[in-house]
Phi, psi and omega in degrees: 000146177242115182258141176240132175259110182294317184294317183275348192045051180227166177233145178230148182249135176214167185231122176259112184281339186084354174209164184279129173284159172300139176305128179060024180268167176253146179250133184263131184241122182245130176227100191055236180273358184272134179241134177229149168243132180252162181255128187281144168207115183058239182252030173226159174218149182222161172296172181278331183195179188291330178297322179292317177313308179300310180304311181298316174302319178302314186291323176303311183292343177252024188222167188252335188216159175221134182240139185231128176239125177232143169270134183268168182292339183268356180109354178255186177212168187225145169235120184243142180240129180229144175284137173259020173298129178090347185297318179301321184284319178295326175298312175298322183284319174302315184291333180284326179283323187250072177274000000 
């Protein structure tokens, strides 16, 4: 998910796993040849800083798929793959609405 904060004029990337992540674990995000590690907190994960948010957004806008691997609190893991088809149009619309 990409959230835009109007007051700060900044954007934040996060991942919702649908399950509780292992405490203090890293979530691995692969976008083409780009690899990122997000920090897990309960059932959400975020980038480490604003600079990484920008890099992830650029990679997302120029790619076709994203893969996310996270360890669960109960000891198993999930690897999810999502199509990024339509993300450029949705991102442009979000920026238009949230000026």
